[in-house]
C-alpha positions as a Markdown table, in Angstrom:
| # | Residue | x | y | z |
|---|---|---|---|---|
| 1 | Met | 7.8 | -19.7 | 19.1 |
| 2 | Ile | 6.6 | -16.2 | 18.6 |
| 3 | Leu | 6.8 | -15.6 | 22.4 |
| 4 | Trp | 10.3 | -17.0 | 22.4 |
| 5 | Met | 11.3 | -14.6 | 19.6 |
| 6 | Arg | 9.8 | -11.7 | 21.4 |
| 7 | Val | 11.4 | -12.5 | 24.7 |
| 8 | His | 14.8 | -13.0 | 23.1 |
| 9 | Arg | 14.5 | -9.7 | 21.1 |
| 10 | Val | 14.9 | -11.3 | 17.7 |
| 11 | Ala | 13.4 | -8.3 | 15.8 |
| 12 | Pro | 15.8 | -5.7 | 17.2 |
| 13 | Thr | 18.8 | -8.0 | 16.6 |
| 14 | Thr | 17.7 | -8.6 | 13.0 |
| 15 | Ala | 17.2 | -4.9 | 12.5 |
| 16 | Gly | 20.6 | -4.2 | 14.0 |
| 17 | Leu | 22.2 | -6.8 | 11.7 |
| 18 | Ala | 20.5 | -5.3 | 8.6 |
| 19 | Leu | 21.6 | -1.8 | 9.7 |
| 20 | Met | 25.2 | -3.0 | 10.3 |
| 21 | Leu | 25.4 | -4.6 | 6.9 |
| 22 | Ala | 24.0 | -1.5 | 5.2 |
| 23 | Leu | 26.5 | 0.7 | 7.0 |
| 24 | Val | 29.3 | -1.6 | 6.2 |
| 25 | Ala | 28.3 | -1.6 | 2.5 |
| 26 | Val | 28.1 | 2.1 | 2.4 |
| 27 | Ala | 30.9 | 3.3 | 4.7 |
| 28 | Gly | 32.7 | 0.2 | 6.0 |
| 29 | Gly | 36.1 | 1.5 | 4.9 |
| 30 | Ser | 35.7 | 4.8 | 6.7 |
| 31 | Arg | 38.0 | 5.1 | 9.6 |
| 32 | Val | 37.3 | 6.2 | 13.1 |
| 33 | Pro | 40.3 | 7.9 | 14.7 |
| 34 | Ala | 41.5 | 6.2 | 17.9 |
| 35 | Pro | 44.5 | 6.6 | 20.1 |
| 36 | Asn | 47.3 | 4.1 | 19.6 |
| 37 | Leu | 49.4 | 3.6 | 22.7 |
| 38 | Leu | 52.3 | 1.9 | 21.0 |
| 39 | Gln | 52.6 | 4.3 | 18.1 |
| 40 | Gly | 51.8 | 7.4 | 20.1 |
| 41 | Met | 49.3 | 8.8 | 17.6 |
| 42 | Leu | 45.8 | 8.6 | 16.3 |
| 43 | Val | 45.2 | 5.6 | 14.1 |
| 44 | Gly | 42.2 | 5.1 | 11.9 |
| 45 | Thr | 40.1 | 2.0 | 12.7 |
| 46 | Pro | 37.7 | 0.8 | 9.9 |
| 47 | Leu | 34.0 | 1.0 | 10.8 |
| 48 | Ala | 33.7 | -2.6 | 9.5 |
| 49 | Ala | 35.9 | -3.7 | 12.5 |
| 50 | Val | 33.8 | -1.8 | 15.1 |
| 51 | Leu | 30.1 | -2.0 | 13.9 |
| 52 | Pro | 29.8 | -5.8 | 14.5 |
| 53 | Leu | 30.3 | -5.2 | 18.2 |
| 54 | Leu | 26.9 | -3.5 | 18.3 |
| 55 | Val | 25.1 | -6.5 | 16.8 |
| 56 | Ala | 27.0 | -8.9 | 19.1 |
| 57 | Gly | 25.8 | -6.7 | 22.0 |
| 58 | Leu | 22.2 | -6.8 | 20.8 |
| 59 | Leu | 22.4 | -10.6 | 20.3 |
| 60 | Ala | 23.9 | -11.1 | 23.8 |
| 61 | His | 21.2 | -8.8 | 25.3 |
| 62 | Gly | 18.5 | -10.8 | 23.7 |
| 63 | Leu | 20.0 | -14.1 | 24.9 |
| 64 | Ala | 20.2 | -12.7 | 28.4 |
| 65 | Ser | 16.6 | -11.6 | 28.4 |
| 66 | Gly | 15.1 | -15.1 | 28.7 |
| 67 | Ala | 13.4 | -16.0 | 32.0 |
| 68 | Asp | 15.7 | -18.3 | 33.9 |
| 69 | Asp | 13.0 | -20.3 | 35.6 |
| 70 | Gln | 11.0 | -20.8 | 32.4 |
| 71 | Ala | 14.0 | -21.8 | 30.5 |
| 72 | Ala | 14.9 | -24.4 | 33.1 |
| 73 | Val | 11.5 | -26.2 | 32.8 |
| 74 | Ala | 10.7 | -25.5 | 29.2 |
| 75 | Val | 9.2 | -28.4 | 27.3 |
| 76 | Arg | 10.5 | -27.2 | 24.0 |
| 77 | Pro | 14.3 | -27.5 | 23.4 |
| 78 | Ala | 15.1 | -23.9 | 24.4 |
| 79 | Asp | 18.8 | -24.5 | 24.4 |
| 80 | Arg | 18.7 | -25.7 | 20.8 |
| 81 | Tyr | 16.7 | -22.7 | 19.8 |
| 82 | Arg | 19.4 | -20.4 | 21.3 |
| 83 | Leu | 22.1 | -22.3 | 19.5 |
| 84 | Leu | 20.3 | -22.1 | 16.2 |
| 85 | Tyr | 19.6 | -18.4 | 16.8 |
| 86 | Val | 23.3 | -17.6 | 17.3 |
| 87 | Leu | 24.3 | -19.7 | 14.3 |
| 88 | Ala | 21.6 | -18.1 | 12.1 |
| 89 | Val | 22.7 | -14.6 | 12.9 |
| 90 | Cys | 26.4 | -15.5 | 12.3 |
| 91 | Gly | 25.5 | -17.4 | 9.1 |
| 92 | Val | 23.4 | -14.6 | 7.6 |
| 93 | Ala | 26.2 | -12.1 | 8.4 |
| 94 | Ala | 28.8 | -14.5 | 6.8 |
| 95 | Leu | 26.7 | -14.9 | 3.6 |
| 96 | Ala | 26.0 | -11.2 | 3.3 |
| 97 | Gly | 29.6 | -10.2 | 4.1 |
| 98 | Leu | 31.0 | -12.7 | 1.6 |
| 99 | Ala | 28.5 | -11.3 | -1.0 |
| 100 | Leu | 29.7 | -7.8 | -0.3 |
| 101 | Ser | 33.4 | -8.8 | -0.7 |
| 102 | Val | 33.0 | -11.1 | -3.7 |
| 103 | Ser | 30.9 | -8.6 | -5.6 |
| 104 | Gly | 33.4 | -5.8 | -4.9 |
| 105 | Ala | 30.8 | -3.6 | -3.3 |
| 106 | Gln | 32.8 | -3.5 | 0.0 |
| 107 | Pro | 36.1 | -5.4 | 0.4 |
| 108 | Leu | 35.7 | -5.3 | 4.2 |
| 109 | Gly | 32.3 | -7.1 | 4.2 |
| 110 | Ala | 33.8 | -10.5 | 5.0 |
| 111 | Ala | 35.9 | -8.9 | 7.7 |
| 112 | Ala | 32.8 | -7.4 | 9.3 |
| 113 | Ala | 31.1 | -10.8 | 9.2 |
| 114 | Arg | 34.2 | -12.5 | 10.7 |
| 115 | Asn | 34.3 | -9.9 | 13.5 |
| 116 | Leu | 30.6 | -10.4 | 14.3 |
| 117 | Thr | 31.3 | -14.1 | 14.7 |
| 118 | Gly | 34.3 | -13.6 | 16.9 |
| 119 | Tyr | 32.7 | -10.9 | 19.0 |
| 120 | Thr | 29.6 | -13.1 | 19.5 |
| 121 | Gly | 31.9 | -16.0 | 20.6 |
| 122 | Leu | 33.7 | -13.7 | 23.1 |
| 123 | Ala | 30.3 | -12.5 | 24.4 |
| 124 | Leu | 29.2 | -16.1 | 25.0 |
| 125 | Val | 32.5 | -16.7 | 26.8 |
| 126 | Gly | 32.0 | -13.5 | 28.8 |
| 127 | Gly | 28.5 | -14.7 | 29.7 |
| 128 | Ala | 30.0 | -17.9 | 31.1 |
| 129 | Leu | 32.8 | -16.2 | 33.0 |
| 130 | Leu | 31.3 | -12.9 | 34.1 |
| 131 | Gly | 27.6 | -13.6 | 34.1 |
| 132 | Arg | 24.9 | -13.0 | 31.5 |
| 133 | His | 24.5 | -9.3 | 32.1 |
| 134 | Ala | 28.2 | -8.5 | 31.8 |
| 135 | Ala | 28.7 | -10.7 | 28.7 |
| 136 | Val | 29.5 | -7.8 | 26.3 |
| 137 | Ala | 32.3 | -6.6 | 28.6 |
| 138 | Leu | 34.7 | -9.1 | 27.2 |
| 139 | Pro | 34.4 | -8.4 | 23.5 |
| 140 | Thr | 34.3 | -4.6 | 24.2 |
| 141 | Ala | 37.5 | -4.7 | 26.3 |
| 142 | Tyr | 39.2 | -6.9 | 23.7 |
| 143 | Leu | 38.3 | -4.5 | 20.9 |
| 144 | Leu | 39.5 | -1.5 | 22.9 |
| 145 | Leu | 42.8 | -3.4 | 23.6 |
| 146 | Val | 43.2 | -4.2 | 19.9 |
| 147 | Val | 42.4 | -0.6 | 18.8 |
| 148 | Met | 44.7 | 0.9 | 21.3 |
| 149 | Thr | 47.6 | -1.4 | 20.6 |
| 150 | Gly | 46.8 | -1.4 | 16.9 |
| 151 | Ala | 48.3 | -3.1 | 13.9 |
| 152 | Pro | 51.7 | -2.3 | 12.4 |
| 153 | Val | 51.5 | 0.4 | 9.7 |
| 154 | Thr | 53.0 | -2.0 | 7.2 |
| 155 | Gly | 52.5 | -5.7 | 6.8 |
| 156 | Glu | 49.9 | -8.2 | 8.1 |
| 157 | Pro | 48.9 | -7.6 | 11.7 |
| 158 | Pro | 49.8 | -10.3 | 14.3 |
| 159 | Leu | 47.2 | -13.0 | 14.9 |
| 160 | His | 45.9 | -11.6 | 18.2 |
| 161 | Val | 44.8 | -8.4 | 16.3 |
| 162 | Trp | 42.4 | -10.5 | 14.2 |
| 163 | Pro | 39.6 | -7.8 | 14.2 |
| 164 | Leu | 41.9 | -5.6 | 12.1 |
| 165 | Ala | 43.0 | -8.2 | 9.7 |
| 166 | Ala | 42.0 | -8.1 | 6.0 |
| 167 | Ser | 38.9 | -9.9 | 4.8 |
| 168 | Gly | 41.0 | -12.6 | 3.1 |
| 169 | Ser | 42.9 | -13.6 | 6.3 |
| 170 | Val | 42.2 | -17.3 | 6.8 |
| 171 | Ala | 44.0 | -17.3 | 10.2 |
| 172 | Ala | 41.8 | -14.4 | 11.5 |
| 173 | Ala | 38.7 | -16.2 | 10.3 |
| 174 | Ala | 39.8 | -19.4 | 12.0 |
| 175 | Leu | 40.5 | -17.6 | 15.2 |
| 176 | Ala | 37.0 | -16.0 | 15.1 |
| 177 | Gly | 35.5 | -19.4 | 14.5 |
| 178 | Val | 37.4 | -20.8 | 17.5 |
| 179 | Cys | 36.0 | -18.0 | 19.7 |
| 180 | Leu | 32.5 | -18.9 | 18.6 |
| 181 | Ala | 33.0 | -22.6 | 19.1 |
| 182 | Val | 34.4 | -22.1 | 22.6 |
| 183 | Gly | 31.5 | -19.7 | 23.5 |
| 184 | Leu | 28.9 | -22.2 | 22.2 |
| 185 | Phe | 30.6 | -25.0 | 24.2 |
| 186 | Leu | 30.6 | -23.0 | 27.4 |
| 187 | Thr | 27.0 | -21.9 | 26.8 |
| 188 | Gly | 26.0 | -25.5 | 26.3 |
| 189 | Arg | 27.9 | -26.6 | 29.4 |
| 190 | Asn | 26.1 | -24.0 | 31.5 |
| 191 | Ala | 22.7 | -24.9 | 30.1 |
| 192 | Arg | 21.6 | -26.5 | 33.3 |
| 193 | Asn | 22.3 | -23.3 | 35.2 |
| 194 | Pro | 20.9 | -20.5 | 33.0 |
| 195 | Arg | 22.2 | -17.8 | 35.4 |
| 196 | Arg | 25.8 | -18.7 | 34.7 |
| 197 | Gly | 25.7 | -18.0 | 31.0 |
| 198 | Leu | 23.8 | -16.4 | 28.1 |
């Protein structure tokens, strides 16, 4: 188990998750200026919407680091370990994000946890569609599209802009959960051919 954790880079992913949660708690509401193509100006994107992509990237990189041949003939349930690993990272983020939001320390804590779940799901889908080493391309491209098209200045953003939705948006949380479920399904389906997914 220790070797599995080392190969799949559990320690760097855990450190990245802790750092993300700390940065979200301290400065999650700070905004990063980004060009908006529809509004023709710079629009601020909250750090809490962007930082989870880094953790999803670390997680995807760790999942892609496993040896294909060893995973295919492993006696232990390697596929189950990977599933539990993904669910544990998303679960810890969800609990910590909810704690930040409920306590009032950072209202965007739950949004950051939701985004980590959604980006991880998109990375798993990207691993199934694009290959394990290009998995992060899909959530990165999606986030860039969302940031560059942006949300309306007033009112709730449309559903496809779920990374920019408020922490209390049930529809955005459901869509992020669907992304994770689809990603886990595709990963499980490709388990017999490790090169086709994460």
